[in-house]
C-alpha positions as CSV (number, residue, x, y, z in Angstrom):
1,X,222.3,26.3,64.9
2,X,223.2,23.6,63.0
3,X,220.5,23.1,61.1
4,X,221.0,27.0,59.9
5,X,224.5,26.4,59.1
6,X,223.8,23.0,57.2
7,X,221.1,25.2,55.4
8,X,223.9,28.3,54.5
9,X,226.7,25.9,53.6
10,X,223.9,24.0,51.0
11,X,222.9,27.6,50.1
12,X,226.8,28.8,49.5
13,X,227.2,25.5,47.3
14,X,224.4,26.2,45.2
15,X,225.7,29.8,44.7
16,X,229.2,28.0,43.3
17,X,228.2,26.0,41.3
18,X,225.6,28.3,39.3
19,X,226.8,30.5,36.7
20,X,224.4,33.2,37.4
21,X,222.4,34.5,40.8
22,X,218.9,33.4,39.9
23,X,216.8,31.1,42.5
24,X,217.7,27.4,42.5
25,X,214.6,25.0,43.0
26,X,214.3,24.3,47.2
27,X,215.2,21.6,49.5
28,X,212.2,20.0,51.2
29,X,214.8,19.0,54.1
30,X,213.6,20.5,57.6
31,X,209.9,20.8,56.7
32,X,209.4,17.2,58.0
33,X,207.1,14.4,56.6
34,X,203.8,16.4,56.8
35,X,202.2,18.2,54.1
36,X,203.0,21.9,55.0
37,X,203.0,25.0,52.9
38,X,206.9,24.8,53.2
39,X,206.9,21.8,51.2
40,X,205.8,23.6,48.2
41,X,207.9,27.0,48.4
42,X,210.5,28.7,50.6
43,X,210.0,31.4,53.0
44,X,211.1,34.7,52.1
45,X,213.8,34.5,54.8
46,X,215.0,31.2,53.5
47,X,215.1,32.7,49.8
48,X,217.3,35.6,51.3
49,X,219.6,32.9,52.6
50,X,220.0,31.2,49.5
51,X,220.9,34.2,47.7
52,X,217.6,35.3,46.2
53,X,218.7,39.4,45.2
54,X,214.7,40.1,44.3
55,X,213.1,42.7,46.5
56,X,211.6,41.6,49.7
57,X,208.0,42.9,48.7
58,X,208.1,40.9,45.3
59,X,209.2,38.2,46.8
60,X,206.2,38.1,49.0
61,X,203.7,39.0,46.3
62,X,205.1,36.2,44.1
63,X,204.5,33.7,46.9
64,X,201.5,35.2,47.7
65,X,200.2,34.9,44.3
66,X,201.4,31.7,43.7
67,X,200.1,30.0,46.9
68,X,196.2,31.2,45.9
69,X,196.6,30.2,42.5
70,X,197.6,26.3,44.0
71,X,195.0,26.7,46.7
72,X,192.2,27.3,43.5
73,X,193.6,25.1,41.2
74,X,193.4,22.4,44.0
75,X,190.0,23.2,44.6
76,X,189.0,22.8,41.1
77,X,191.3,20.2,39.7
78,X,192.8,18.3,42.0
79,X,196.1,19.6,41.5
80,X,198.3,22.8,42.5
81,X,198.7,25.4,39.4
82,X,200.9,24.5,36.8
83,X,201.8,28.1,36.9
84,X,202.9,28.1,40.2
85,X,206.7,27.2,40.0
86,X,207.3,29.3,37.2
87,X,205.4,32.6,39.2
88,X,208.0,31.4,42.2
89,X,211.3,31.2,40.1
90,X,210.6,34.2,37.9
91,X,211.7,32.4,35.0
92,X,211.0,29.4,32.7
93,X,213.4,26.6,33.0
94,X,213.5,23.1,30.9
95,X,212.4,21.4,34.1
96,X,209.4,23.9,34.6
97,X,208.2,23.5,30.9
98,X,208.4,20.0,31.2
99,X,206.5,19.8,34.2
100,X,203.7,22.2,32.6
101,X,203.5,20.0,29.9
102,X,203.1,17.1,31.6
103,X,200.2,18.6,33.9
104,X,198.8,19.7,31.0
105,X,198.4,16.2,29.6
106,X,197.3,14.6,32.9
107,X,194.8,17.3,32.9
108,X,193.3,16.9,29.9
109,X,192.8,13.1,30.3
110,X,191.1,13.9,33.5
111,X,188.6,16.7,31.8
112,X,187.9,13.6,28.8
113,X,187.4,10.7,30.9
114,X,187.2,10.7,34.5
115,X,185.6,14.6,35.8
116,X,182.1,13.8,34.3
117,X,181.0,11.5,37.1
118,X,182.0,14.3,39.6
119,X,180.6,17.1,37.6
120,X,177.5,14.9,37.5
121,X,177.6,14.6,41.7
122,X,178.2,18.3,41.8
123,X,175.3,19.1,39.8
124,X,172.7,16.8,41.4
125,X,173.8,18.0,44.8
126,X,172.7,21.9,43.2
127,X,169.6,20.7,41.6
128,X,170.8,21.5,38.4
129,X,171.2,18.0,37.3
130,X,169.2,16.4,34.2
131,X,167.3,14.0,36.6
132,X,166.1,16.9,38.7
133,X,165.3,18.9,36.0
134,X,163.6,15.9,34.2
135,X,161.4,14.7,37.1
136,X,161.2,17.5,40.0
137,X,158.9,15.5,42.0
138,X,162.3,13.0,43.1
139,X,164.0,16.3,44.6
140,X,165.2,15.2,48.2
141,X,163.4,12.3,48.0
142,X,166.6,9.8,47.5
143,X,166.6,7.2,50.1
144,X,169.5,4.4,50.2
145,X,169.0,1.0,50.4
146,X,171.1,-1.9,51.6
147,X,173.0,-3.3,48.7
148,X,172.7,-7.0,50.3
149,X,169.4,-6.6,51.1
150,X,167.6,-9.1,49.9
151,X,164.0,-8.4,47.8
152,X,161.3,-10.6,47.2
153,X,157.7,-10.4,48.5
154,X,157.1,-11.0,52.2
155,X,160.4,-9.6,53.3
156,X,160.7,-6.3,55.1
157,X,162.6,-3.4,54.2
158,X,162.9,-0.7,57.0
159,X,160.3,-3.0,59.0
160,X,157.9,-2.6,56.2
161,X,156.7,-5.7,55.0
162,X,156.3,-5.7,51.0
163,X,153.3,-7.5,49.2
164,X,151.6,-7.7,45.8
165,X,149.3,-4.5,45.5
166,X,148.7,-4.8,41.6
167,X,150.5,-4.8,38.2
168,X,153.1,-3.1,36.3
169,X,153.3,-2.9,32.8
170,X,156.5,-1.9,30.9
171,X,157.5,-1.5,27.3
172,X,161.3,-1.7,26.5
173,X,162.4,-1.3,23.2
174,X,165.9,-1.3,21.3
175,X,166.9,-0.1,18.2
176,X,170.6,0.3,16.8
177,X,170.0,3.5,14.3
178,X,173.4,3.2,12.3
179,X,175.0,6.6,13.2
180,X,172.0,8.3,12.1
181,X,168.8,10.5,13.1
182,X,166.6,7.3,11.8
183,X,163.9,8.3,13.6
184,X,163.1,11.3,12.0
185,X,160.1,11.4,9.9
186,X,159.4,7.8,11.0
187,X,156.1,6.7,12.9
188,X,157.3,5.6,16.5
189,X,153.8,4.4,17.1
190,X,154.8,1.6,15.0
191,X,157.5,0.9,17.3
192,X,155.3,1.3,20.8
193,X,152.6,-1.1,19.3
194,X,149.1,-1.5,20.5
195,X,149.6,-0.9,24.3
196,X,148.0,2.1,24.7
197,X,149.9,3.5,28.2
198,X,152.1,1.2,29.8
199,X,153.2,2.0,33.4
200,X,156.8,1.8,32.4
201,X,158.2,3.2,28.9
202,X,161.8,2.6,28.3
203,X,163.9,3.1,24.6
204,X,167.2,2.2,24.2
205,X,169.1,3.1,21.5
206,X,172.8,2.2,20.0
207,X,174.9,4.4,17.9
208,X,173.3,7.7,17.8
209,X,176.5,8.8,16.6
210,X,179.1,7.1,14.1
211,X,181.9,5.5,15.9
212,X,184.7,7.4,15.1
213,X,187.4,8.2,17.2
214,X,186.8,12.2,17.4
215,X,182.8,11.0,18.6
216,X,184.5,8.6,20.8
217,X,187.0,11.3,23.0
218,X,184.6,13.8,22.3
219,X,181.1,12.6,22.9
220,X,181.3,10.9,26.6
221,X,178.0,11.4,27.2
222,X,176.6,11.4,24.0
223,X,175.6,13.9,21.4
224,X,173.0,15.8,23.6
225,X,171.3,17.7,20.2
226,X,170.4,14.4,19.5
227,X,169.1,12.7,22.5
228,X,167.1,16.0,22.7
229,X,165.7,15.7,19.5
230,X,165.0,11.8,19.8
231,X,163.3,12.9,23.3
232,X,160.6,15.4,21.5
233,X,159.8,12.5,18.8
234,X,159.1,10.0,21.9
235,X,157.1,12.3,23.7
236,X,155.1,13.3,20.3
237,X,154.4,9.2,19.7
238,X,153.4,8.9,23.7
239,X,151.3,11.9,23.6
240,X,149.8,10.4,20.2
241,X,149.4,7.2,21.6
242,X,146.8,9.1,24.8
243,X,149.5,8.9,27.4
244,X,150.5,11.6,29.8
245,X,154.3,10.3,30.6
246,X,157.1,12.3,32.5
247,X,160.7,11.5,31.6
248,X,162.4,10.1,34.6
249,X,166.1,10.2,33.3
250,X,168.0,10.3,30.2
251,X,171.6,8.8,29.8
252,X,174.3,8.7,27.0
253,X,177.4,7.5,26.3
254,X,179.1,8.2,22.8
255,X,176.4,6.5,20.9
256,X,174.3,4.5,23.6
257,X,171.0,6.3,24.7
258,X,168.7,5.3,27.2
259,X,165.2,7.0,28.3
260,X,163.0,6.2,30.6
261,X,159.5,7.6,31.3
262,X,156.7,6.8,33.5
263,X,153.1,7.7,33.3
264,X,152.5,10.9,35.2
265,X,150.1,9.8,38.3
266,X,152.7,7.5,39.0
267,X,155.4,10.2,39.5
268,X,155.2,10.4,43.3
269,X,155.6,7.0,43.9
270,X,159.2,7.2,42.3
271,X,162.2,7.4,44.5
272,X,166.3,6.7,44.2
273,X,166.7,6.9,40.9
274,X,170.6,5.9,40.1
275,X,172.6,5.8,37.3
276,X,175.7,4.0,35.9
277,X,178.0,3.7,32.9
278,X,180.1,0.7,32.3
279,X,183.0,1.5,29.1
280,X,183.9,-1.9,27.2
281,X,185.8,-0.8,24.6
282,X,189.5,-0.2,24.1
283,X,190.1,-2.5,27.3
284,X,187.2,-0.7,29.3
285,X,188.8,3.1,28.2
286,X,186.8,4.0,25.6
287,X,182.7,4.3,26.0
288,X,182.2,3.1,22.3
289,X,181.0,-0.1,23.4
290,X,179.4,-0.8,26.8
291,X,176.3,-0.2,29.2
292,X,174.5,2.5,30.5
293,X,171.8,1.7,33.2
294,X,169.2,3.6,35.3
295,X,167.7,1.8,38.0
296,X,164.7,3.4,40.8
297,X,162.4,2.5,43.0
298,X,158.3,2.6,42.6
299,X,156.4,1.9,45.6
300,X,158.3,-0.9,47.3
301,X,159.4,-2.3,43.7
302,X,162.6,-1.7,42.2
303,X,163.5,-2.0,38.6
304,X,167.0,-1.9,37.1
305,X,167.2,-1.2,33.2
306,X,170.0,-1.6,30.9
307,X,171.3,-0.4,27.4
308,X,173.8,-2.4,25.9
309,X,176.2,-2.3,22.9
310,X,178.6,-5.4,23.1
311,X,181.8,-6.1,21.3
312,X,180.8,-7.0,17.5
313,X,182.6,-10.5,15.8
314,X,181.2,-14.0,15.5
315,X,184.7,-15.0,17.7
316,X,183.8,-12.7,20.5
317,X,181.0,-14.2,22.1
318,X,182.9,-15.2,25.3
319,X,183.8,-11.6,25.6
320,X,180.4,-10.2,24.7
321,X,179.4,-12.3,27.7
322,X,182.2,-11.0,30.2
323,X,181.1,-7.8,29.2
324,X,177.3,-8.2,30.0
325,X,178.6,-9.5,33.3
326,X,180.6,-6.6,33.9
327,X,177.2,-4.6,33.2
328,X,175.5,-6.6,36.1
329,X,178.3,-5.2,38.6
330,X,177.6,-1.7,37.7
331,X,176.0,-0.6,40.9
332,X,178.6,-2.2,43.3
333,X,180.3,0.2,45.5
334,X,177.3,2.9,45.1
335,X,176.9,5.2,48.0
336,X,174.4,5.3,49.4
337,X,174.4,1.7,49.0
338,X,171.6,0.3,46.5
339,X,170.5,-3.3,45.2
340,X,173.0,-5.2,42.9
341,X,171.4,-5.1,39.7
342,X,170.5,-8.7,39.6
343,X,168.6,-8.1,43.0
344,X,166.1,-5.8,41.6
345,X,162.3,-6.9,41.4
346,X,162.3,-6.1,37.5
347,X,165.8,-6.3,35.8
348,X,165.9,-6.0,32.1
349,X,168.8,-5.8,29.8
350,X,168.3,-4.4,25.9
351,X,170.1,-3.3,23.0
352,X,172.4,-4.7,20.2
353,X,174.1,-7.6,21.6
354,X,175.9,-8.3,18.4
355,X,174.9,-11.8,19.0
356,X,176.4,-14.2,15.6
357,X,175.1,-17.2,14.3
358,X,177.6,-20.0,14.3
359,X,176.8,-21.9,10.9
360,X,178.5,-25.0,10.4
361,X,181.9,-24.3,8.3
362,X,182.6,-25.4,4.9
363,X,178.5,-25.8,4.4
364,X,175.9,-23.3,2.2
365,X,173.9,-22.8,5.5
366,X,174.0,-19.0,5.1
367,X,172.7,-19.1,1.7
368,X,170.1,-21.4,2.9
369,X,169.4,-19.0,5.8
370,X,168.9,-16.2,2.8
371,X,166.7,-17.8,0.8
372,X,164.4,-19.0,3.9
373,X,163.9,-15.3,4.6
374,X,163.2,-14.8,1.1
375,X,160.8,-17.1,0.5
376,X,159.1,-16.0,3.9
377,X,159.2,-12.0,2.6
378,X,157.4,-13.2,-0.5
379,X,154.5,-15.2,1.4
380,X,154.0,-12.4,3.8
381,X,155.4,-13.8,6.7
382,X,154.1,-17.2,7.3
383,X,154.2,-20.9,5.4
384,X,157.1,-23.0,5.2
385,X,159.9,-20.2,4.6
386,X,159.0,-18.6,8.1
387,X,159.5,-22.2,9.4
388,X,162.8,-22.3,7.7
389,X,164.8,-19.8,9.2
390,X,163.2,-20.7,12.5
391,X,165.3,-23.5,12.2
392,X,168.8,-21.4,12.4
393,X,168.1,-20.2,15.5
394,X,169.8,-23.3,17.2
395,X,173.0,-21.7,15.4
396,X,172.6,-18.4,17.7
397,X,175.3,-17.9,19.8
398,X,173.0,-16.4,23.0
399,X,171.0,-19.4,22.9
400,X,174.0,-21.5,23.4
401,X,175.1,-19.2,26.4
402,X,171.8,-19.9,28.1
403,X,173.1,-22.8,30.5
404,X,176.3,-21.1,31.4
405,X,176.1,-17.2,31.3
406,X,172.3,-16.7,31.7
407,X,170.4,-19.2,33.7
408,X,172.9,-18.9,36.8
409,X,172.1,-15.1,37.5
410,X,168.1,-15.7,36.5
411,X,168.1,-14.0,33.0
412,X,165.7,-15.3,30.7
413,X,164.6,-14.2,26.6
414,X,161.2,-14.8,25.1
415,X,160.7,-17.0,22.3
416,X,162.0,-15.1,19.0
417,X,159.0,-15.2,16.6
418,X,160.8,-12.7,14.2
419,X,163.4,-13.1,11.5
420,X,166.8,-11.9,12.3
421,X,167.5,-8.1,13.1
422,X,170.9,-7.6,11.1
423,X,171.7,-6.6,8.5
424,X,169.4,-5.0,6.2
425,X,169.9,-2.7,3.0
426,X,168.8,0.7,4.2
427,X,165.0,1.5,3.3
428,X,163.9,-2.3,2.2
429,X,163.6,-5.6,3.5
430,X,166.3,-7.2,2.1
431,X,169.2,-8.8,3.6
432,X,172.6,-7.1,3.1
433,X,174.9,-9.5,1.2
434,X,177.9,-8.5,2.8
435,X,177.0,-9.8,6.5
436,X,175.3,-13.2,7.5
437,X,171.8,-12.5,8.7
438,X,171.8,-12.6,13.1
439,X,169.2,-11.7,15.9
440,X,171.9,-9.0,17.5
441,X,169.4,-7.1,18.9
442,X,167.7,-8.9,22.0
443,X,165.7,-7.9,25.5
444,X,166.5,-10.0,28.2
445,X,164.8,-10.1,31.5
446,X,164.5,-11.5,34.9
447,X,162.2,-14.2,35.0
448,X,161.0,-14.1,38.7
449,X,158.0,-12.3,39.0
450,X,157.9,-10.6,35.5
451,X,155.7,-12.4,32.6
452,X,156.7,-11.4,28.7
453,X,153.3,-10.7,27.1
454,X,154.5,-9.5,23.7
455,X,157.7,-9.8,21.8
456,X,158.4,-8.4,18.3
457,X,160.2,-6.8,15.7
458,X,159.0,-4.0,13.5
459,X,159.8,-4.0,9.8
460,X,157.9,-0.7,9.6
461,X,160.7,1.3,10.4
462,X,163.6,0.9,7.6
463,X,165.9,4.1,8.3
464,X,168.9,1.6,9.7
465,X,170.6,-1.5,8.7
466,X,168.8,-3.0,11.9
467,X,165.5,-3.5,13.1
468,X,163.7,-2.4,16.3
469,X,162.9,-4.8,18.7
470,X,160.0,-4.3,21.5
471,X,159.2,-6.1,24.5
472,X,156.2,-5.8,26.8
473,X,156.5,-7.0,30.2
474,X,154.3,-7.2,32.6
475,X,155.5,-7.4,36.6
476,X,154.0,-8.2,40.0
477,X,153.9,-4.4,42.0
478,X,155.2,-4.9,45.8
479,X,154.1,-2.4,48.1
480,X,153.4,-1.9,51.8
481,X,149.9,-2.5,53.9
482,X,148.6,0.7,52.9
483,X,149.8,0.5,49.0
484,X,146.8,-1.6,48.2
485,X,145.0,-0.3,45.2
486,X,147.2,2.5,44.8
487,X,147.4,1.8,41.3
488,X,143.8,2.8,41.1
489,X,144.1,5.3,43.5
490,X,146.6,6.9,41.2
491,X,144.7,6.7,37.9
492,X,141.2,7.6,39.8
493,X,137.6,7.6,38.5
494,X,137.0,11.0,37.0
495,X,134.0,12.2,36.6
496,X,133.5,13.8,33.4
497,X,130.5,15.8,32.3
498,X,128.4,14.7,29.2
499,X,126.1,16.7,27.0
500,X,123.1,14.7,25.7
501,X,121.0,15.6,22.7
502,X,117.0,15.4,24.6
503,X,115.5,14.7,21.7
504,X,118.1,11.6,20.5
505,X,118.0,10.5,23.9
506,X,114.2,10.3,23.7
507,X,114.6,7.9,20.6
508,X,117.1,5.8,22.4
509,X,114.8,5.3,25.4
510,X,111.7,4.6,23.8
511,X,108.6,6.2,23.6
512,X,107.7,8.1,26.0
513,X,111.0,8.0,27.9
514,X,112.4,10.5,30.3
515,X,115.2,12.6,28.8
516,X,117.4,11.4,31.7
517,X,116.5,7.5,31.3
518,X,119.4,5.4,31.2
519,X,120.3,3.8,27.7
520,X,121.6,0.3,27.6
521,X,125.4,0.1,26.5
522,X,126.1,0.5,23.0
523,X,122.8,1.9,22.4
524,X,124.1,5.4,22.0
525,X,124.2,6.7,18.5
526,X,128.1,7.6,16.9
527,X,126.3,10.8,15.8
528,X,126.1,11.9,19.5
529,X,128.0,15.4,20.6
530,X,129.8,14.4,23.5
531,X,132.5,17.2,25.1
532,X,134.1,15.9,28.1
533,X,134.3,18.4,31.0
534,X,133.2,21.6,29.2
535,X,132.9,25.0,31.0
536,X,129.8,25.7,30.3
537,X,126.7,24.0,28.5
538,X,125.1,25.3,25.4
539,X,122.4,27.6,25.9
540,X,120.2,25.8,23.9
541,X,117.2,23.9,25.8
542,X,117.8,20.8,24.0
543,X,120.5,19.8,26.0
544,X,120.8,18.7,29.3
545,X,123.9,17.7,32.0
546,X,124.3,14.5,32.8
547,X,127.4,12.5,34.6
548,X,129.6,9.7,33.7
549,X,132.4,8.0,35.2
550,X,135.3,7.1,32.8
551,X,138.6,5.1,34.1
552,X,141.3,6.0,32.1
């Protein structure tokens, strides 16, 4: 009775202080501390007691409609509807309009900066994520591993001992494309190099789009149209090199793009693909600078790849090293848990690290460097000019950071035998006179279990102010007892049907030789017609069927 009287007197006080009979904001008193529908709206009876003159049925329908809107909005956005208070009150007050504006701003922020990862998770659970569509064999194959588990040969994982079962070749390339489609019309085979079929191919691109304020806000996951265009060019180059590859994952963030392929026979051995984005621009709020990462497991071998674009500026090397340290923590707190980035068997960082040269102040070292580069270019890349520009590596900021920042975490870089990769005049081999030359584009890798076979820049691709860089690595492939020789099984000996010209075979085998007499290697004329796996042999009796074993 006392509670009812208090409520009535409260209602009378509100009526006395109001100039009209419109319903006023409700009080939460009497509802307790628990979240309950009465925390959000008054009941029909309390509304009537407060002097609400709207018909009872109308009030009920309005409350029902507002409640339903809140439930749907909460399920989809995590917050009640911005229209529910207006619907319950039946009119728009100043407070209602301010609340609506604030909620709209909050939702715009969440949609732009926080909802992308949630949507990716939903798409992945529904089997509609890019990872699922790119590599269908991975569906249902994800299994978590303990992040604290040390991964080295001889340890166990789920009571399965790991041991070396073969070698794994990994090609990693990085290119800052200067906000343009620099690959358009270029032959990417120059970038891929002479290695015909590495087991894993990783493309790392930076500045896929111009780093304008609009692109930073609107293209949080990158420009998908440009990413698809580059994927098509990459696939074309891989096919031209004679390889059959399947995309594991493509991941973008504003202008950063990471694209991972594996040879098709290795697809069934891949599992637990994870991704991460680390924003480093504008104090961690924007993705114009930062890192994207993809990790997965091949047999019992864990691989992690980073595509980075770090802060620019000569005086910001410590900030760059801090951003790199943040990138190495990208998988902390992942669920299901996975290995920390630096605990992976193969860990590679590639990208535009924006490393600069700390040239002596007040000296003419910059002019000496440019003169040395011109001499090397005019002499075809050899001789005294090349030796001169190599001397400037002693001023490289990354070299100076190795003892403090890279060596403690087990990351190293191979010897640099190429000229500075930045900054070039577009379409030429001349360095821009406005910026000091520097080795901005680098590839780092974990020293244990990985060997560098090749580290080079690519002079043939001149459509950007950066030169592409590529590294070819060889790693130890770890597996269980049943995985011995798995690479050989993944690319089995294929029996290919060959058609031999009977007359030419006789001429190669010597006088009186049988049509199928074995011929020593190298004695087969180039003019022979060999058709691999023909459907039917030619009708001519001069041809005979034979078999040969090929290993691809």
